[in-house]
C-alpha positions in Angstrom: -16.3 9.1 -0.7 -16.5 5.3 -1.3 -15.5 2.7 1.3 -14.0 -0.6 0.2 -13.7 -3.4 2.8 -10.4 -5.3 2.8 -9.2 -8.3 4.8 -6.6 -6.1 6.5 -9.0 -3.1 7.2 -10.5 -0.8 4.6 -9.9 2.0 2.1 -11.8 5.2 1.7 -11.5 6.5 -1.8 -11.9 10.3 -1.6 -10.6 11.3 -5.0 -10.9 9.5 -8.3 -10.3 10.9 -11.7 -8.9 9.6 -15.0 -5.4 10.8 -13.9 -5.1 10.4 -10.1 -6.5 8.6 -7.1 -6.7 9.6 -3.4 -7.3 7.1 -0.6 -7.2 6.7 3.1 -6.1 3.2 4.1 -7.0 1.9 7.6 -4.9 -1.1 8.5 -5.6 -3.1 11.7 -2.7 -4.0 14.0 -1.0 -7.2 13.0 -2.5 -7.1 9.5 -0.7 -6.4 6.2 -1.4 -6.0 2.6 0.1 -8.3 -0.1 3.7 -8.0 -1.1 3.1 -6.5 -4.5 4.2 -4.2 -7.3 2.5 -2.1 -9.9 3.4 -2.0 -13.6 2.3 1.6 -14.2 0.9 2.9 -10.9 3.1 5.4 -8.9 2.2 6.2 -5.4 3.1 8.4 -2.4 1.9 7.7 1.1 1.9 9.6 4.4 1.2 8.1 7.8 -1.6 9.9 9.6 -1.7 7.8 12.8 -0.3 4.6 14.3 2.8 2.9 13.1 3.2 1.5 9.6 5.8 -1.2 8.7 6.9 -0.6 5.1 8.8 -3.2 3.1 10.1 -1.4 0.0 12.5 -2.7 -2.7 15.6 -0.7 -3.1 17.7 0.0 -6.3 19.5 -3.3 -5.9 16.2 -5.3 -5.7 16.5 -5.9 -1.9 13.5 -5.4 0.3 14.3 -2.9 3.0 12.0 -2.7 6.1 11.4 0.4 8.1 8.7 1.6 10.6 7.0 4.9 9.7 5.3 7.0 12.4 2.8 9.8 11.9 4.1 12.5 9.5 6.5 10.1 7.7 6.1 9.6 4.0 7.4 7.3 1.2 7.3 7.3 -2.6 6.8 4.1 -4.5 7.9 3.8 -8.1 6.3 1.5 -10.6 7.9 -2.0 -10.6 9.1 -1.7 -7.0 7.9 -4.5 -4.7 6.4 -3.2 -1.5 4.1 -4.1 1.4 2.3 -2.1 4.1 1.7 -3.6 7.5 0.4 -2.2 10.8 2.5 -2.4 13.9 -0.3 -0.5 15.6 -3.7 0.3 14.1 -2.7 2.8 11.5 -4.2 5.2 9.0 -2.4 6.6 6.0 -3.2 8.7 3.0 -2.2 7.4 -0.5 -2.1 9.5 -3.6 -1.3 7.8 -6.9 -1.6 7.8 -10.6 -5.0 6.3 -11.7 -4.4 2.6 -12.3 -6.7 1.2 -9.6 -6.4 -2.5 -10.8 -2.7 -2.4 -11.5 -1.6 -4.9 -8.8 0.7 -7.9 -9.2 0.7 -9.8 -5.9 3.8 -11.9 -5.0 2.7 -13.0 -1.6 -0.7 -12.6 0.0 -1.8 -13.6 3.6 -5.4 -13.9 2.5 -5.0 -16.1 -0.7 -6.4 -13.4 -3.0 -6.4 -13.9 -6.8 -3.6 -12.3 -8.7 -0.9 -13.7 -6.4 2.1 -14.9 -8.5 5.2 -16.9 -7.7 8.0 -14.2 -7.5 
């Protein structure tokens, strides 16, 4: 397992092959990841603990917000803008296709590179 520190918490990469990737994301309360999309990467998440605020683009291009509690899951298709945020400290599992650097950031609270003007 490999731990990667992030400004919002950390990731624990527990599976990494040429075809898929498995991670645990730990997000601290009040923190959030960038509003982003992926060109190729497809992912599914499941909340393990805490409360996750998910912003996810719908079929009409509108961001919909919902809070996910433990046991809830979501599927994120390539091209869909999305953002994960923690209402409470939360932990979620993410499985995805193996494109670890496929991130287009639209808005980022931490000024990270790769942020574009939507």
